[in-house]
C-alpha positions as CSV (number, residue, x, y, z in Angstrom):
1,G,46.0,57.4,-131.3
2,A,46.9,53.8,-130.3
3,M,47.0,52.7,-133.9
4,K,49.4,55.6,-134.8
5,L,51.7,54.6,-132.0
6,L,51.6,50.9,-133.0
7,G,52.3,52.0,-136.6
8,K,55.6,53.5,-135.3
9,F,56.3,50.3,-133.4
10,I,56.1,48.1,-136.5
11,S,58.4,50.5,-138.4
12,V,61.4,50.5,-136.1
13,R,64.5,48.3,-136.7
14,E,64.4,46.5,-133.3
15,P,62.7,43.1,-134.0
16,N,61.3,42.7,-130.5
17,I,59.4,46.0,-130.7
18,R,58.1,45.2,-134.2
19,Y,57.0,41.8,-132.9
20,L,55.0,43.4,-130.0
21,G,53.5,46.0,-132.3
22,L,52.3,43.4,-134.8
23,L,50.9,41.2,-132.1
24,T,49.0,44.0,-130.4
25,M,47.7,45.3,-133.6
26,A,46.3,41.9,-134.5
27,Q,44.5,41.7,-131.2
28,L,43.1,45.3,-131.5
29,A,41.9,44.4,-135.0
30,Q,39.2,42.3,-133.4
31,L,37.6,45.4,-132.0
32,E,34.7,46.9,-134.0
33,G,35.6,50.1,-135.9
34,S,39.4,49.4,-135.9
35,A,39.6,48.0,-139.5
36,E,40.0,51.2,-141.4
37,S,42.8,52.5,-139.2
38,I,44.7,49.2,-139.4
39,K,44.4,49.1,-143.2
40,K,46.5,52.3,-143.4
41,H,49.5,50.3,-142.2
42,Q,49.0,47.5,-144.8
43,A,52.1,48.3,-146.8
44,T,54.3,48.3,-143.7
45,V,53.0,45.0,-142.6
46,L,53.7,43.5,-146.1
47,V,57.3,44.6,-145.7
48,S,57.5,42.8,-142.4
49,L,56.8,39.5,-144.2
50,K,60.4,39.7,-145.5
51,D,61.9,40.2,-142.1
52,A,64.9,38.1,-141.1
53,D,63.3,37.1,-137.9
54,I,60.8,34.2,-138.4
55,S,58.7,35.2,-135.4
56,V,58.2,38.7,-136.9
57,R,57.2,37.1,-140.2
58,R,54.6,34.9,-138.5
59,R,53.1,37.9,-136.6
60,A,53.0,39.9,-139.9
61,L,51.2,37.0,-141.6
62,D,48.7,36.8,-138.7
63,L,48.0,40.6,-138.9
64,L,47.5,40.4,-142.7
65,F,45.0,37.5,-142.2
66,V,43.1,39.5,-139.5
67,M,43.0,42.8,-141.5
68,C,41.7,41.1,-144.7
69,D,38.2,41.9,-145.8
70,T,36.1,42.0,-149.0
71,D,37.7,45.3,-150.1
72,N,41.3,44.3,-149.8
73,A,41.2,40.5,-150.0
74,E,42.4,40.2,-153.6
75,R,45.4,42.5,-153.1
76,I,46.4,40.8,-149.8
77,V,46.0,37.3,-151.2
78,D,47.9,38.2,-154.4
79,E,50.7,39.7,-152.3
80,L,50.9,36.6,-150.2
81,V,50.9,34.3,-153.2
82,A,53.7,36.4,-154.8
83,H,55.7,36.3,-151.5
84,L,55.1,32.5,-151.2
85,A,57.7,31.8,-153.9
86,L,60.4,33.5,-151.8
87,A,59.3,32.4,-148.4
88,D,61.4,29.8,-146.5
89,A,60.1,26.3,-145.7
90,A,59.5,27.2,-142.0
91,I,56.5,29.4,-142.8
92,R,55.3,28.1,-146.2
93,E,52.7,25.6,-144.8
94,E,51.2,28.2,-142.6
95,M,51.0,30.7,-145.5
96,V,49.4,28.2,-147.8
97,L,46.7,27.3,-145.2
98,K,45.9,31.0,-144.5
99,I,45.9,32.0,-148.2
100,A,43.4,29.1,-148.9
101,I,41.1,30.2,-146.1
102,L,41.2,33.9,-147.2
103,A,40.6,33.0,-150.9
104,E,37.5,31.0,-150.0
105,K,36.2,33.4,-147.4
106,Y,36.3,36.6,-149.5
107,A,35.9,35.3,-153.0
108,T,33.1,37.3,-154.7
109,D,33.8,35.1,-157.8
110,L,34.6,31.5,-157.0
111,R,36.6,31.2,-160.2
112,W,39.2,33.5,-158.6
113,Y,39.3,31.1,-155.6
114,V,40.0,28.2,-157.9
115,D,42.7,30.1,-159.7
116,T,44.3,31.0,-156.4
117,I,44.5,27.4,-155.2
118,L,46.0,26.4,-158.5
119,K,48.7,29.0,-158.0
120,L,49.4,27.6,-154.5
121,I,49.8,24.1,-156.0
122,S,52.1,25.4,-158.7
123,I,54.3,27.4,-156.4
124,S,54.3,25.3,-153.3
125,G,52.5,22.0,-154.0
126,D,54.3,20.0,-151.3
127,H,52.7,22.3,-148.7
128,V,49.1,22.1,-150.1
129,S,47.5,19.5,-147.9
130,D,44.8,17.1,-148.9
131,A,42.3,19.1,-146.9
132,I,42.9,22.1,-149.2
133,W,42.2,20.3,-152.5
134,H,39.3,18.4,-150.9
135,R,37.8,21.8,-150.1
136,V,38.1,22.9,-153.7
137,V,36.2,19.7,-154.8
138,Q,33.5,20.4,-152.1
139,I,33.0,24.0,-153.1
140,V,32.9,23.3,-156.9
141,T,30.4,20.4,-156.3
142,N,28.2,22.4,-154.1
143,H,27.9,25.4,-156.5
144,P,26.3,24.3,-159.8
145,Q,25.1,27.8,-160.5
146,G,26.8,29.6,-163.3
147,D,29.8,28.1,-165.2
148,L,32.0,27.3,-162.1
149,Q,32.0,23.6,-162.7
150,A,32.8,23.8,-166.4
151,Y,35.4,26.6,-165.8
152,T,37.1,24.5,-163.1
153,A,37.1,21.4,-165.3
154,A,38.6,23.3,-168.3
155,T,41.2,25.1,-166.1
156,L,42.4,21.9,-164.4
157,L,42.6,20.0,-167.8
158,V,44.9,22.7,-169.0
159,A,46.9,22.6,-165.7
160,A,47.3,18.9,-166.0
161,S,48.4,19.0,-169.7
162,P,52.2,19.4,-169.1
163,R,53.9,16.1,-168.5
164,R,55.5,17.7,-165.4
165,C,53.0,19.0,-163.0
166,H,52.6,18.6,-159.3
167,E,50.9,15.4,-158.1
168,T,48.3,17.4,-156.1
169,A,47.2,19.1,-159.4
170,V,46.8,15.6,-160.9
171,R,44.6,14.5,-158.0
172,V,42.2,17.4,-158.1
173,A,42.1,17.4,-161.9
174,S,41.4,13.7,-161.9
175,Y,38.5,14.1,-159.5
176,I,36.9,17.2,-161.1
177,L,37.2,15.8,-164.7
178,G,35.6,12.5,-163.5
179,E,32.7,14.5,-162.1
180,F,32.3,17.5,-164.5
181,G,34.5,16.7,-167.5
182,F,31.3,16.0,-169.6
183,L,30.6,19.8,-169.4
184,I,33.6,20.6,-171.6
185,A,33.7,17.4,-173.8
186,E,32.4,19.3,-176.8
187,R,35.1,21.9,-176.7
188,P,38.1,21.5,-179.1
189,G,40.9,19.5,-177.5
190,M,38.8,18.5,-174.5
191,S,37.0,15.4,-175.6
192,G,36.6,12.4,-173.3
193,E,39.5,10.6,-175.1
194,E,41.7,13.7,-174.7
195,Q,40.9,13.9,-171.0
196,F,41.9,10.3,-170.6
197,R,45.2,10.9,-172.5
198,I,46.2,13.9,-170.5
199,L,45.4,12.2,-167.1
200,H,47.0,8.9,-168.0
201,Q,50.4,10.5,-168.9
202,H,50.9,11.0,-165.2
203,W,50.2,7.3,-164.3
204,P,53.9,6.2,-164.3
205,T,55.0,9.0,-161.9
206,S,51.9,8.9,-159.6
207,D,51.8,7.3,-156.1
208,N,49.1,4.8,-155.1
209,Q,46.8,7.4,-153.6
210,T,46.7,9.3,-156.9
211,R,46.4,6.1,-159.0
212,A,43.3,5.0,-157.0
213,I,41.6,8.4,-157.8
214,L,42.6,7.9,-161.5
215,V,41.1,4.4,-161.6
216,S,37.7,5.8,-160.5
217,T,38.0,8.7,-163.0
218,Y,38.8,6.2,-165.8
219,A,35.7,4.2,-164.9
220,K,33.5,7.4,-165.2
221,L,35.1,8.4,-168.5
222,A,34.6,4.9,-169.9
223,N,30.9,5.0,-168.9
224,L,30.4,8.4,-170.6
225,Y,32.5,8.0,-173.8
226,E,32.5,4.8,-175.8
227,E,35.9,5.7,-177.4
228,C,37.5,5.6,-173.9
229,R,36.5,2.0,-173.2
230,P,39.2,0.3,-175.3
231,L,41.7,2.6,-173.6
232,V,40.6,2.0,-170.1
233,A,40.1,-1.8,-170.3
234,P,43.8,-2.7,-170.5
235,V,44.6,-0.4,-167.6
236,F,42.0,-2.2,-165.5
237,A,43.3,-5.6,-166.6
238,R,46.8,-4.7,-165.4
239,C,45.6,-3.2,-162.1
240,T,43.7,-6.3,-161.1
241,N,47.1,-7.8,-160.1
242,N,48.4,-4.6,-158.5
243,V,50.2,-5.0,-155.2
244,D,48.2,-2.1,-153.7
245,V,44.9,-3.6,-152.4
246,E,42.9,-0.4,-152.9
247,I,43.9,-0.1,-156.6
248,Q,43.4,-3.8,-157.2
249,Q,39.9,-3.7,-155.6
250,R,38.7,-0.7,-157.5
251,A,40.0,-2.0,-160.9
252,A,38.4,-5.5,-160.3
253,E,35.0,-4.0,-159.2
254,Y,34.8,-1.5,-162.1
255,S,35.8,-4.2,-164.6
256,S,33.1,-6.6,-163.4
257,M,30.4,-4.0,-162.7
258,R,28.7,-4.2,-166.1
259,E,28.3,-8.0,-165.7
260,A,27.2,-7.9,-162.1
261,F,24.6,-5.1,-162.4
262,S,21.9,-3.9,-164.7
263,P,22.8,-1.0,-167.0
264,E,20.6,1.3,-165.0
265,A,22.4,0.4,-161.8
266,V,25.8,1.0,-163.4
267,E,24.6,4.4,-164.6
268,D,23.5,5.3,-161.1
269,L,26.7,4.1,-159.5
270,L,28.9,6.1,-161.8
271,R,26.8,9.3,-161.7
272,E,28.4,12.5,-160.5
273,M,28.5,12.8,-156.7
274,P,25.7,14.6,-154.8
275,P,26.5,17.9,-153.0
276,F,28.6,17.5,-149.9
277,E,27.1,18.3,-146.5
278,D,28.0,21.9,-145.6
279,N,29.5,21.8,-142.1
280,K,29.6,25.0,-140.1
281,Q,33.3,24.8,-139.8
282,S,35.5,23.7,-142.7
283,A,38.4,21.3,-142.4
284,L,40.8,24.1,-143.0
285,E,39.4,26.2,-140.1
286,Q,39.7,23.1,-137.9
287,R,43.3,22.6,-138.9
288,L,44.0,26.3,-138.1
289,R,42.4,25.9,-134.7
290,E,44.5,22.8,-134.0
291,K,47.7,24.7,-134.9
292,E,47.1,28.0,-133.1
293,G,44.5,27.4,-130.4
294,D,41.1,28.9,-129.7
295,N,42.4,32.2,-128.5
296,S,44.3,33.0,-131.7
297,A,43.1,36.2,-133.5
298,A,43.3,34.3,-136.8
299,V,41.1,31.5,-135.5
300,Q,38.5,34.0,-134.3
301,K,38.6,35.8,-137.6
302,A,38.2,32.5,-139.6
303,A,35.2,31.5,-137.5
304,R,33.2,34.6,-138.5
305,P,31.4,34.2,-141.8
306,S,32.2,37.0,-144.4
307,I,29.7,38.9,-146.5
308,A,30.7,36.8,-149.5
309,E,30.2,33.5,-147.6
310,R,26.7,34.7,-146.4
311,K,25.7,35.6,-149.9
312,R,26.9,32.3,-151.3
313,A,25.0,30.4,-148.6
314,A,21.8,32.4,-149.3
315,Q,22.1,31.8,-153.1
316,S,22.6,28.1,-152.5
317,A,19.6,28.0,-150.2
318,A,17.5,30.0,-152.7
319,T,18.5,27.7,-155.6
320,I,17.7,24.5,-153.6
321,K,14.3,25.9,-152.5
322,A,13.4,27.0,-156.1
323,V,14.2,23.5,-157.5
324,E,12.2,21.9,-154.7
325,D,9.3,24.2,-155.3
326,V,9.2,23.5,-159.0
327,A,9.6,19.8,-158.4
328,A,6.7,19.8,-155.9
329,Q,4.5,21.7,-158.3
330,A,5.4,19.3,-161.1
331,Q,4.5,16.3,-158.9
332,Q,1.0,17.7,-158.5
333,E,0.3,17.9,-162.2
334,T,-1.1,15.0,-164.1
335,G,-1.8,14.1,-167.7
336,P,0.5,13.6,-170.7
337,I,2.7,16.4,-171.9
338,E,1.0,18.0,-174.8
339,A,2.3,21.5,-174.7
340,D,5.8,22.8,-174.3
341,P,7.1,22.0,-170.8
342,V,10.3,23.9,-171.0
343,S,10.0,27.5,-172.2
344,P,9.2,30.0,-169.6
345,M,7.6,32.0,-172.4
346,S,5.0,29.4,-173.2
347,D,1.8,28.4,-171.6
348,G,2.7,24.7,-171.5
349,S,2.3,23.0,-168.2
350,P,4.3,20.0,-167.0
351,G,2.9,16.6,-166.7
352,T,3.8,13.0,-165.9
353,A,5.5,10.8,-168.4
354,K,2.9,8.3,-169.4
355,K,2.2,6.0,-172.3
356,A,-0.5,7.4,-174.5
357,N,-2.6,4.7,-176.1
358,G,-0.1,2.2,-174.7
359,S,2.6,3.2,-177.1
360,K,4.0,6.7,-176.5
361,V,6.2,7.9,-173.7
362,G,6.5,11.6,-172.9
363,I,9.0,13.6,-170.9
364,P,9.5,12.3,-167.3
365,K,8.2,14.9,-164.9
366,E,11.3,14.6,-162.7
367,V,13.5,16.2,-165.4
368,I,11.2,19.2,-166.0
369,P,12.8,21.6,-163.3
370,A,16.2,21.0,-164.8
371,M,14.8,21.5,-168.3
372,R,13.3,24.9,-167.4
373,K,16.6,26.1,-166.0
374,A,18.6,24.7,-169.0
375,F,16.3,26.5,-171.5
376,S,16.5,29.8,-169.6
377,N,20.3,29.6,-169.4
378,L,20.6,28.8,-173.1
379,C,18.6,31.9,-174.0
380,T,21.5,34.0,-172.9
381,S,24.5,31.6,-173.3
382,P,26.2,30.2,-176.4
383,S,26.1,26.5,-175.6
384,G,24.9,24.0,-173.1
385,V,22.6,21.0,-172.5
386,L,18.9,21.6,-173.5
387,F,17.5,18.3,-172.3
388,E,18.8,15.2,-170.6
389,N,17.4,12.0,-169.1
390,A,18.6,8.4,-168.7
391,M,18.2,7.8,-172.5
392,L,19.0,11.0,-174.4
393,Q,21.0,14.2,-174.1
394,V,20.3,17.1,-176.4
395,G,23.0,19.7,-176.6
396,V,22.8,23.1,-178.4
397,K,25.5,25.5,-179.6
398,H,24.3,28.7,-181.3
399,E,25.8,31.9,-182.6
400,Y,24.3,34.9,-184.3
401,V,25.5,37.8,-186.5
402,G,22.9,40.5,-187.3
403,A,19.6,38.8,-188.5
404,Q,21.2,35.4,-189.1
405,G,22.1,32.5,-186.8
406,R,23.8,29.2,-186.9
407,I,22.4,26.6,-184.5
408,S,24.0,23.1,-184.0
409,V,21.9,20.5,-182.1
410,F,23.5,17.3,-180.9
411,F,21.4,14.2,-179.9
412,G,23.5,11.9,-177.8
413,N,22.3,8.3,-177.0
414,L,22.8,7.6,-173.3
415,N,20.8,4.4,-173.5
416,K,22.4,0.9,-173.2
417,T,20.9,0.0,-176.6
418,A,20.6,1.8,-180.0
419,L,17.7,4.2,-180.6
420,S,15.9,3.6,-183.9
421,H,13.7,5.7,-186.1
422,F,15.2,8.7,-184.5
423,R,13.6,11.9,-186.0
424,A,13.7,15.6,-185.2
425,T,10.8,17.8,-186.5
426,I,11.3,21.6,-186.5
427,E,8.2,23.8,-186.4
428,E,7.9,26.0,-189.5
429,V,7.2,29.6,-188.3
430,D,6.4,32.8,-190.4
431,H,9.1,34.9,-188.7
432,L,12.1,32.6,-189.4
433,R,13.6,31.3,-192.6
434,I,15.2,28.0,-191.7
435,Q,17.6,25.8,-193.7
436,K,18.0,22.4,-192.2
437,Q,20.6,19.6,-192.7
438,G,21.4,16.7,-190.4
439,T,22.4,13.1,-190.1
440,Q,20.8,11.0,-192.9
441,G,17.2,10.2,-191.9
442,L,17.1,12.6,-189.0
443,L,14.7,15.0,-190.8
444,D,12.5,12.3,-192.3
445,E,8.8,13.2,-192.1
446,D,7.6,9.6,-192.5
447,E,7.2,7.9,-189.1
448,S,8.7,4.8,-190.5
449,G,11.9,6.6,-191.5
450,G,14.5,8.2,-189.2
451,C,18.0,7.3,-188.4
452,D,19.6,4.8,-186.0
453,V,21.7,6.3,-183.2
454,A,24.1,3.7,-181.7
455,V,25.1,3.6,-178.1
456,R,27.3,6.6,-177.0
457,T,27.1,8.2,-180.4
458,Q,25.3,11.3,-181.7
459,A,23.0,12.4,-184.4
460,K,23.6,16.0,-185.5
461,L,21.3,18.8,-186.8
462,L,22.5,22.1,-188.3
463,L,20.0,25.0,-188.7
464,I,20.8,28.2,-190.5
465,V,18.1,30.8,-189.6
466,E,17.3,34.3,-190.6
467,V,14.7,36.4,-188.7
468,T,12.2,38.3,-190.9
469,A,9.9,39.8,-188.3
470,P,9.6,40.4,-184.5
471,F,8.4,37.4,-182.4
472,D,7.9,36.5,-178.8
473,D,8.0,32.7,-178.8
474,A,10.7,30.1,-179.4
475,P,10.3,27.6,-182.2
476,A,9.2,24.1,-181.2
477,M,11.1,20.9,-181.9
478,K,9.7,17.4,-181.6
479,V,12.1,14.6,-181.0
480,S,10.9,11.0,-181.4
481,F,12.5,7.6,-181.4
482,E,11.9,3.9,-180.6
483,T,13.8,1.8,-178.1
484,E,14.9,-1.8,-178.7
485,N,11.7,-3.2,-177.1
486,G,9.5,-1.1,-179.5
487,E,8.6,1.6,-177.0
488,L,8.0,5.0,-178.8
489,H,9.3,8.1,-177.1
490,E,8.1,11.6,-178.1
491,Y,9.5,14.7,-176.5
492,P,8.2,18.2,-177.3
493,L,11.0,20.7,-176.8
494,R,11.7,24.3,-177.7
495,L,14.9,25.6,-179.3
496,P,16.4,28.6,-177.4
497,I,16.1,30.9,-180.4
498,V,14.6,34.1,-178.9
499,A,14.3,37.7,-180.0
500,T,17.4,38.8,-177.9
501,C,19.6,36.5,-180.0
502,F,19.2,39.0,-182.9
503,M,20.0,42.1,-180.9
504,E,22.9,44.5,-181.8
505,P,24.1,46.7,-178.9
506,V,23.7,50.5,-179.2
507,T,25.3,53.1,-176.9
508,L,23.3,56.3,-176.4
509,E,24.1,59.5,-174.7
510,P,21.8,60.3,-171.7
511,G,19.9,63.0,-173.7
512,A,19.4,60.8,-176.7
513,F,18.3,57.9,-174.6
514,M,15.7,59.9,-172.7
515,Q,14.4,61.5,-175.9
516,R,13.8,58.0,-177.4
517,W,12.4,56.7,-174.2
518,R,9.8,59.4,-174.1
519,S,9.0,59.0,-177.8
520,L,8.2,55.3,-177.3
521,E,5.6,55.9,-174.6
522,G,2.3,54.2,-175.2
523,Q,0.5,51.0,-174.3
524,D,1.3,49.2,-177.6
525,R,5.0,50.0,-177.3
526,E,5.7,49.6,-173.6
527,C,5.8,46.3,-171.7
528,Q,6.3,46.3,-167.9
529,E,6.3,43.7,-165.2
530,V,7.5,43.4,-161.6
531,V,9.3,40.3,-160.4
532,K,10.1,39.4,-156.8
533,A,13.5,38.1,-155.8
534,P,13.3,34.6,-154.3
535,P,12.5,34.7,-150.5
536,N,15.9,33.4,-149.6
537,A,17.9,35.4,-152.1
538,P,20.6,37.7,-150.8
539,A,19.8,41.3,-150.2
540,I,19.8,43.5,-153.3
541,D,23.0,45.5,-153.1
542,E,25.5,47.1,-155.6
543,E,27.2,43.7,-156.3
544,Y,23.7,42.3,-157.1
545,M,23.1,45.2,-159.5
546,K,26.5,44.5,-161.2
547,R,25.2,41.0,-162.1
548,I,22.0,42.6,-163.4
549,A,24.1,44.9,-165.6
550,T,26.0,41.9,-166.9
551,I,22.7,40.2,-167.8
552,V,21.6,43.3,-169.8
553,T,24.9,43.6,-171.7
554,D,26.1,40.0,-172.1
555,G,22.8,38.1,-171.9
556,L,20.3,40.4,-173.6
557,K,22.9,42.0,-175.9
558,F,22.0,45.5,-175.0
559,G,24.5,48.4,-174.9
560,R,24.9,50.0,-171.5
561,C,24.0,53.7,-171.6
562,P,26.4,55.5,-169.3
563,G,24.9,58.5,-167.4
564,C,21.3,57.3,-168.0
565,D,20.9,55.7,-164.6
566,P,20.0,58.2,-161.9
567,T,20.7,55.8,-159.0
568,P,22.8,52.6,-158.5
569,W,19.5,50.7,-158.5
570,T,18.8,51.3,-162.2
571,V,20.3,49.7,-165.3
572,S,19.4,51.1,-168.7
573,G,20.3,49.7,-172.2
574,A,19.6,50.1,-175.9
575,A,19.8,47.8,-178.8
576,T,18.6,47.2,-182.4
577,F,16.6,44.1,-183.3
578,R,18.0,43.1,-186.8
579,T,15.8,41.4,-189.4
580,G,16.5,40.2,-192.9
581,A,13.2,41.7,-194.3
582,K,13.5,44.6,-196.7
583,D,11.6,47.8,-197.0
584,M,10.5,49.5,-200.3
585,N,14.0,51.0,-200.7
586,G,15.7,47.6,-200.3
587,N,17.0,48.4,-196.8
588,N,16.8,46.0,-193.9
589,I,13.9,46.5,-191.5
590,N,15.2,47.0,-187.9
591,V,13.5,47.7,-184.6
592,G,15.0,50.1,-182.0
593,C,14.7,48.6,-178.4
594,L,15.2,50.2,-175.0
595,V,15.2,48.4,-171.6
596,R,15.3,49.6,-168.0
597,V,15.6,47.4,-164.9
598,E,14.8,49.2,-161.6
599,A,15.4,47.6,-158.2
600,N,13.6,48.2,-155.0
601,P,16.0,46.8,-152.3
602,Q,13.5,47.3,-149.5
603,A,10.8,45.3,-151.3
604,G,13.3,42.8,-152.7
605,A,11.8,43.3,-156.2
606,F,12.7,44.4,-159.7
607,R,10.6,46.3,-162.3
608,V,11.5,45.5,-165.9
609,T,10.3,48.0,-168.5
610,T,10.8,47.6,-172.2
611,R,9.9,50.1,-174.9
612,T,10.2,49.3,-178.6
613,L,8.5,50.2,-181.9
614,H,6.9,46.8,-182.0
615,P,4.7,45.2,-179.3
616,L,6.1,41.7,-179.8
617,C,9.7,43.0,-179.4
618,S,8.7,44.7,-176.1
619,K,7.1,41.5,-174.8
620,A,10.0,39.2,-175.9
621,V,12.8,41.3,-174.3
622,K,10.8,41.6,-171.1
623,N,10.3,37.8,-170.9
624,V,13.9,37.0,-171.4
625,A,15.0,39.7,-168.9
626,L,12.6,38.3,-166.3
627,V,13.8,34.8,-166.6
628,S,17.5,35.9,-166.5
629,I,16.9,38.0,-163.4
630,K,15.4,35.1,-161.6
631,L,18.6,33.1,-162.2
632,A,20.9,36.0,-161.3
């Protein structure tokens, strides 16, 4: 009854009554159970944002802030952003602050949060404080899961491309590209040199604070990309006489860094920043408290963590603990690395990097946790880094059509000196026809052969593969090279060529799916395993199951079968495993595959069941599904 009466209050023409109605409604919104009744008046409140009276507009903004939740956040934020372009200067700063808080608080996908802040900068950049773009940097740095860092780097590079863009966009783009620009450097038009060119076009119009950030970014680009060094050197030379002390000091120190320190020390100094400490209250919430006081409904709302924030915190904690657990396990292992240390589908166990017979160096054990995660991600994503340490980075880009695939492998020299006798040896397997071509000498079988990889350059390998039979293991690749001091390094890796790469999605009606499911019963055709969610993972809910469905469709390349899932806790899919082998009639031999993922929210576990006509297919699909679910 009270909400209906207040709804009438905020609809009348008298501004004083509207003001009191909006104020009272914002206070009542703090009471449990009042959210749904307030949401009914959302359209009326949005109209009040355009009121001629500034005090009514402020109360409408407060009420929209308080009534926002996960369900209506995107609509409210989008409405506020759209209204921001028309709002007068008196309320813009407050709107920008509250939009930034809401976008962070209720973002189920942090890419939407990044896009929203960029819209704020584009529409009202003068009112986007340093605290807001600093918060973007903190969130992107602290969430390495998924493709957020690469997405943000690519989005900001595009945003900074026009010669005229707001200086705040230049600042955040400069910082993010300095930290994560390497994640997109292989993409067309996004090389290190192109990143420098886009950022440096803003140098003449930037203030000293922005130029100081740019100087640090240039140093990181020059450290990563040899082609950037002749571009950066003259900038630093001019800046050593700059009237601004901060710019002068940064340029002088970065210029002399390579002479004053060892290459390893320079590498450490210019590495990406570690995650920021997560304070209980963000700088934006503190700013809101300073402006409105502790008793403000908006301040009290901002202080309560949302469901999305709790999920992100739980995911971050689970990721950190998983990495620590793997690292702790790796430290307990001893002995040289003989078997594959990467693939979760192999029996290889990690070991320490030691010199065998005083001449060979294996994979350092501290990089093994990252290798496991990188391999698992590459099984279901088209490109990424397979291996990286202080000397070498191995990147992979792969694409598949039917039974055939094209795999490009890049070997980047991160060392301070050239790598000689560099060779890559690919395991010959019965189930794959492989054509190989690469940098001259790269595929030499003789140990005295190989190619030389200069500092900050790459050797390249191209593989054209065709699958001829089901398989459940990834092909091995041995990388070997010598350093300047004669030390031989030998790294056993595995290429992320797995059975699901050759899947073709199939959509089945419920009746057809269940008929095939029953026809494939049997020990030789079914493979099943239960996997527990990590102890600190968020609760299994419908949002979690949407991520599982995305893994099945986008990662495993299975077609989703609508109507086949009896509950929200089940995801079913169908696909065909394509091969290049021929039957007696000259037709390609293919294998039908079905998968079902069933969640048990109470137990915090998933059961993965695969049924195919071939036991190896069943095992292979199950293995990739398990690894992907653990990373969900």
